[in-house]
Structures are given as structure tokens and as C-alpha cells.
N, C-alpha and C positions, 0 to 999 in steps of 0.2 A: 547699358543702351541709353543714346539721348534722347530728347522729346522729340525729334524729328525719326531717327530710329523707331519709336513706339507708332508714330503719325504711319511712315511708308508700310508698317508690318498690319496695320487697324486697315487701312488702305486699300490693305493687295490681299483683306482675310487669310495673311498667311499661319497655315496650317502649324509650323514651326513654333509659332508663339504660342498658339493654345494653352492658359494654364501658365503662363510664365507671368504675362499683367492681365489686369482685365482692366477694364474704360468707362468708368462714371459717364452719361451724359446730363448735363443739370439742366436742360430742358424740361427732358422727363421725370429727373430720378431715378433714372433705370440706370444697372451698370451693366456690360456683355463680355461676353467672351471675345476676343481679335476676329474672332472668323465667324461673325454674327451676322447673318445676310438679308438682316433692315437694313435701312437707307444711311450709308452712310457717314455721320456727325462733321460738321465740322470743326477746324482747328479750334477756335474760340470756345465749341461747346462742351469739351471734352478735357478729363481728369484721368491718368493713369494711376494705377493701383497696382502693386507686385502677390497681394492677397486678396479674396472675398473679402474678410473680415474687417481686413482695413476700407474695402472701399463702402461695405455696410455699417462701419464704426460712423464716417463720414454721411450716413442718412440715404446711399444710394439702396435699389430695390434689386433684389436680380429680375434679370430679363425673361421673361416665358416663351419668346420666340429663341435665342440661343440655348438659354439652359443652363446659367454657370457652373449650376452642381450636379454639370456632367464633364466637366476640362479636367481632364489628366491633373497627375499634382505635378507640380513641379519642384525638383529635386536636383540639382546641376552639382552631384557631389564630386570633388578633390581629394588631392591625394593629403593622408595623411600630416599634421604637423601638429606642432603645439598654437601655432599662429591661427590654428582654425579648430580651437576646444570651441568656442564657441557658437561656431556655425556649427560643429557634431552636435554637439549640445540640443541647440534650438533643432538639429533634424529629428534627432531620438527623439525630443519631445512629442514633437509633432508625431510623430510616425504612430505614438501612443497616444495621446488626442483622436488621431483621426482611427483609430481601432478602437473607440469608444473606453478608456482607461478611466477618463474624468465623469463618466456615466455611474461609475459606484466608489471613484474613492476621491481623497481631496486633493488638491494643488499641493498641500504640502506631502502628501505620501507619494506623489509621481515626483517629487523631488527628492525623497529618500530613496525610491526607489533609481533614480539617477545619479543618485551619491554626490548631489550640493545641498545648497538651501533654498526652498523658496523664495527667496528676497533674491538670489542671482539669476535663479531660473527663469524669474518676470522682468529682471533686466534682461536677459539675453533674448529671450521672445521679444518682446517689446523691440530691443535692437535690430534682429535681424527678422523679426515676421510684422512688426508694426501694431502688435496684438498682447491681450493676455493671456494665459492659459485658458481662464475664463470665455473670452472671447474666443476662441478658437474654435473650443470645444462646442458652444452655444452656435457657429454657425456652421460648424459641420455635422450639429442636430437639426438645425433649419434645414440644412440643403439635402440631405434624407431625407426627411420628413416631403420635402418637396417633392422630391424624384421618386416618392413613393404614392403622391398624392397624382401625380401626374400618370405614374405608369403602375400601379398595382390594384387591386381589388379591396385591399384589405381597409377593413374599416376605421372611421379616425380612432377609436380609442388604439383596435391593435400600433397604427401607425407610430401613436405616441411613445410606446413603451417600444416599439422598436427605434426607433431615433434617440431614444436613449436619454426621454424628460420621464421623471419621478411622478408627475400625475399628468390627467386631460386638459386639468385647467392651467397648469403652465405651461399643458404646450401648446395651450388657446390663446392665451395671454400675450406669448414669445412668438407665437405666428401673425399676430395684428399686428399689434409694436415692429415688425420688423417689416412684416408686407403690406399694411394697412389694412387686412379684411381676414377675414375668419378663415379657416382652412378651408373648411365646405366649399367657401367661392372658389378655390382652386381647384376640387373636386372634379377627376374627368375622368367618364367612362369608358370605361374598358371592354373590349368584345370575351363573353367568356372562353369561345376559342383558344383565345391569345394566351389566357393564365387557368390552369387547371386549376381548381380545389385547393388541391398538395404542394402550390410552387408558387415564389414570387418572382413575377420576372420582371430583370431589370436589363440597362443598358448601359456599358461600361467602355466609355468613350477613349482613345490614345492616340497620341502622334502616327501620323500617317511619314513612311510607309511602316507598313506592319505585316511581318513575313508566320502567320499561323501555321501554317502547314507544316514549315519544319518544327516551329516548335510542337506540336502537337507530336510531331517525329518522332523528336528526341523523350519528351515524356512518357511516348506509350513503348519504346522499347526497355523504359524505367518505370514501368506502373507494379504496385506493388499488388498483386492477386490478393482478391479480397480486401482492399480498400480502395484502387484504382482503375478502372479502366477507358480507355483510348479506339475508339470506334470509329475510323476514319479521320473526320474534321471535327469530333464531338467528345470532349474530353466528359467524365465524370468519375464520380467520387462520396465514397461516406465522407461523415465530419462528426468529429464530437468538438465542440468547444464551450470550455469551461464547465463541463459535466451537462451541455444540450446539444442532442444525438441529429442527426438527418444528412443531409445528402445533396450533393449540386451537381448541376449540368452546364456546361460552357461550350459555347460554340462561333465558330465568325458568324456579326451582325447580318445577316440580309440586306444587302443594298448602301453597307456601310464596310466599305471594306479597312476600316482604321480602327473597327468597336467588338466587343466581345457580345455576344447575347448571354448573359445567365439568369439561370430557372438554380431556386435556389427553395430548399424546403420549407413550406410554413413553421416547422415547429421551431424551426433557430432564427425567427424573427426576431424574439427577444435577444440574440445576439449578433444581430444582422451587419450593424456596422464592424465588430471585426471580421465576421466572414467576407464583409465587401474590401475590407484592409488585407486580409492575407489572398484571394484573390489579385488583388492589383498587384500585387507580389510576384505571387507564385510566374502568374502569366510577363512580369515584366511592363504592367501598363504606365508605368510613369517616365519612359525611356524617353532621348530625346535623338532620338534616329539621325536629324540632321547633324548634327553638330558633332555626333561620335560618328559617320559617315565623313564628316570635313577633316576630323582629326586621321582617322584608319585611311582614310582612299588615298590621300599624301603619299603612304609609306608604299613602295613598287610590292615589297611581300607580301601584302594586301590590299593593293588597287584594285585585284582580278576581282577576288570575294567579295570586298565590299559593294563592287558594279552589279556583280553575277546575284547579290544575295540580297536588295533595299530592306530594311525594317528587321534586320536578323535581331532577335532580342535574349537576354539572357535567363534561361528556364528559372524561375525560384523555387521556393517551395512553401506549402502549405503552411509546414509545422516543421519547426529546427531540429527536434528530435527527430521525429520521424526522417529527415532528410541524412542527418547524420548518422543515424542506425544503418541508411538505404548504402551509405558510402562506405561503411565500414564494413560491412559485405561483402563490397563489390572489390576490396582490397586484391591484388595481384588476380583475379581471376578476371573473364568476360561478362559483360554487361545481363546476356542473357541466363548464367552460372549465378548473379547477384539476383538477379529476380528472382530465379525457382528458390537461392534459398531465403530471400524476404518471404516469400508464401508459405514456404513452412515455417517461420516463426511466428507468423501473423495468428497462420490452422494449429499450432500448437501454442502457443502462451495469448496471444491477444484476445479480448473480448468482442462478444458480441454485439452488433450493433442495429437494434431491432427497430432502429426509425427508418434505415435505410433498405434499397429491396435486394431482392438475390444479387452475388456477385461482389456486392459493394457493404454488405454486412458486417465486416469486420475490424477491429480495430487495432492500428499498432499498437504493441506491449508498453504499458506508460514506463517510466525508467524503476518508479516503487515497485512495478510489476515483475521489471528484469533481475530485480537487487534481490529482488523476494525468492524470482524462482535459481539464481543462481549460478556460477558458470559450467557447471554440468550438465545442466537444461539447458541452456542455450547451444553449447554448444552438442548436442545431439541433435540439432537440425542438419549435421554434416560438418563442421567449423570446428578447422581446430583451437585447440584449447587457451593457445594466445590473443587470436580473435574471440574470443565467446569473452576473454579475462577483459580487453579491452573493452569490448561494450559494455561489461557490468560496471568496470572503472566509468565510461563516462556517465551511465544512468545513474552515478554515485553524484559522479561533481555534479553533476543537474541537480542536486539534492542537498547537498552538502561544501558548505566552503571548500574552496583549493585556496594554499595558502603563496601567495604571489603577491606582495604589496601592501600597505594598509589600503588601496583603492579595491584592490578585486581585480581581476582578468577583465572586467567591460565596463559600459557607466551602467550600473544596476547595484539599486539600492541594496541588494542582499548581499554584498558586502563579498563576492571570491565563487557565489554558486555560479555556474557557466549557463550565461543567459545566451541562447541559438535564438534569438526574430531579430527583425530587423530595424537597426537604430541599436545595436550593441557597438560596441570598440572593435572596428577588423583585427588591429596588432595586438591587442591587448586579448584579445581571445583567441586567435594564432597562438599565442604562446599558451595559455589555459591549457588551450588541449595538444600540442605538443609538448605540454609536462606531465600526460599522461600517456602510460605505457603502451604502444602498440603503431600511435596516432605521432604521424610524420610531416611536415614541409607540406607535402600534396595532400593529403585527406585535411591538414586543418585548412589551404587555404581552396579546397572547393568547397568545403561548407560554410567558410565567409562567404566564398561567390553569390553562393546559390540562397543560404540559409538566412543570413544577415545581407543579399543583396547590395553588396560593397562591389559597384559598377571596376574599383580597380584592381579587383584580386589578380594573382596570376599564378600560373603555375609551373612556375623556371622549369621543376623536375618531374615534367611530364615528358611521355617519349616521343609523341606526334609534336610537341611544342619545340621539341630540342631540335630532331629532326629538319621541321619545315624552317626553324633559324641558322640550319646548317652546324651548330654547337654541341658539344660534348656534354658540359657542364650547366648545372642551374644557375649558378653564377653567371656565365657569358650572357644566357637567356634573359634575365636579369639584369642585362646592359644592354642588350638588344633590344628590348623592348623600352628600357626609360623612353621612347619618344613619344610612348604611345599613354601614355600617362595625362588622364585618370581613367582611359577608358579600357583597360587590359584586361579587364574578366570578358569583353566582346572581341577584343584581337584574339582570346584563347577560343572562343566561338567559331569566328572565323576561321584558323588553323583548324581549328578540329572538323570542320564541316570544309572545307577543300582535299583532306584525307580520305572522306565519306561522303561524296557528291552525293 
């Protein structure tokens, strides 16, 4: 987009561009979201930036009115291709940084995890996002700290550690250097009724429109008993992240049709950055609905659904292993039957979550637990032996290398262990999954669509999809769907929605 386009979007306060760019105002030294309600500055007093980190590198401070830390992420992902290697690497690195990877690891370790040198990683991020890995991490830490100062009752020390700082002193120094004031100056009183002592309340913005009701309905049908609950328009689940246990609750934010109000157990404060990244992926909060609708709505097969269901999201996954396990349990059976099997598996092989309330106090068995239990124990929940073997094989592959070439199946430094989280390489991960017994293209693509948050995932072998397209083969469906790239996953959701209004 040229300067004229940025100016037009800023003057219109166009929500489609929220998080796509930021506006630095030279006369105030502040940078804003394009939707900022403050008086619009003149064209000669603004600079445009593709990321908050780049605006901050130039010395701009975050606006206290529009709060750039609340802006949705910007991932306009296109089809996979060799020429897209550096953008793919930058996206994978940015996702891990956003989830707090550099809070506990070095840049060299991140590069190794992604299968590249640290020098190559730095160059890729500088080229694509205009900032180094450490600059991106510091921007994310300060953004979360600023949000917690505004919206939570956590103490300053708790905020420092929740935001990923190693010490309160480093937090104070970094905050003062970035915002020109100590954290205590930004402290905002929050009524106790708004945030019970056992929870941290935060708002997560997304781009409108946002079909929260249909997203909840999809998740409700597939909620794992003992782990998840969907009560009307409220989603709840137990959570364990890197050994830290707790729970979370999400619902549509009152008065804000394009935002989620999240409550997270205070026990999860040390892993809050990772929890927030997973929640954004689960609810597809960084989607670009206007761009998706513009492309899919131009196709006569999808036009009616796009018009009838604005803001339709692709449900993601809080945990990739959990999603993959649920997908295999659901092979060739009804959704309700798969939900029953998932509940049995959790009840028999899962472990308790003492930090979660009753009904959410079980944990999906880990890959290690599944491998140790063996095929017979998994099959005992009522599974065919072949499907139980598939689950055990996937669990083993999550821990051990899979021989698919020198780089392994994904952008993951474990050189072969299957990585089922956002930022993984979808094509290579699908290939690794299909190499396992009992996993075919449909299951692998479904896992890529939800666990890897791949917007171009397509389930050509799906019966509903083929019927909607009037074809009989997966190849024919792929050919018909080519025009929907890079948003084929959203097209699949529209076809499914049309079949079950």
C-alpha cells in the first residue's frame, strides 16, 4: 500500500487495517493504531510503520488512548512456495517470539529450533519486519506489561515476571527508557469486582466482523469432556503450559463485537505470554476477514455463505497434540462419537489438573503417557486396534525423529520430531503425518488447518467439500479450489457451514 492508501485508511479509521500498520505522529512522539479515536494528524506530521517494533526503534511511544498493544497481529499468509522461504521463516520466528520463546532461550537456540543459523534468522527478521529478534521480544514484553498495567490488579513485580522480564529492575529500566516514565505512573485502578483474585482479566481485539457465536458452536460440538466446556457463548478449559497448571475462560467482550474478554487463572501468570498466543490462535483472532471475504465472495459457490456469515473464523487449537489426538479419534465416525471417545481417553489415561475447577480438572494424556500406556490401553476405550496404533505412532513421532530428509518435516530444530504448533512448515508436516500408519491426506490437512493455523489448508478428500463442488475426486476438488488460494481453509469452513446451517 502506498502513502496515499495509508493516509486514506488512517483518516477513515478503517478497522480492516488495524494491526497492519501503525502511525507515528512526529509532533507528539506517539505512535497509534489507524483506528485511534484521537484527532487525525496532518499528512506532514505522520510516518507509517509495518510493526510496533519499528515505530519504537525510531523513538515513538505507544499511544495511551488507542493502546497499540491491543491491536490484532498481522499475518497475511500466502501459498507456500520456495520463493516464500524467508517470509515463512520470519512468520515462524515471530510466532515463537510472540509466545515468549526468547524469555527463556537465546536467539541462537531459536535459530537452531527453526533449522537456520542465527545470522540468517536476524537477516530474515530485519528484512521482513524491520527489527531484530531481541527488539521484537522486547516490544512484546513491554506491550504485555503495558496491557497488564492498564487492565489488571497484578503487582508491579508480578507484571514484570508475567511479561517475561528476568528482574523487576530490568523491567523498570526498560519501561522508563521506552515510555519516559516508570511503570507506576501508568498504573490504572481496576475495580475488584471486575477481576476476582484468582483471575487476570484481559481484552483481546480482533478485526471486524467476528462470528463468535458460530466459532463457539463449532468448538462446543468437539469439546473434550473433562478438559473443555462451552456454555452458550462462553468457552472454558483447563490449561497446562510447560508444567504450569490453571484454567481460562473466554467470551465476547461486552460492547465490543470484535473482541474477546479473557480471564486467566493467576497461577498461569508466569506463562501468560504463551497462553495469550495460544488463545489468539485458538480463536483465529489475527485473521483478515475483509481480505478473505473479498476473494471468496467473488466466487458464486461461496458468495451466499460469505454474505450470510461475515467474520467466519477457522477454529484453531490451544494445543497441537491435543487437536491431532482428537482428529484421529474422529476418523470415520460422527463428531459426537469422537467426543465420547476423547472423554474416555482423558478419564482413563489423562492426569488431574488440581489448579482447574471441577469439570475442567483433567489433562489430555501427553505423548509420553500414550507411548508408555501402549496400544492395548488406548484401544480399551473402544477404538479399533489400527486406530490405537496410529495414536501411539503419532505420540512416538512427537518425541522421536522421523526420517524424511536432512531438515526433517518442519521448521523445527529437533530435526525430525513432528511440530504441531503455529509456525511449522505445513507441507513438510503434512508429509510427516502421512508417513505414519493410519494418517491420510484428510487427517493431515485438518491438523495443518487447525494446529498449524494454515489459512491455505484444503481438505479435497472431504465428502461435504466434494459434494458442494460437484466433483467426485480430491484432485478435481483441488483444481476447483485453486482460485480460493491463499484462503482455502476459510472456504472449507464456508462449505461446511452451508451444509449444516
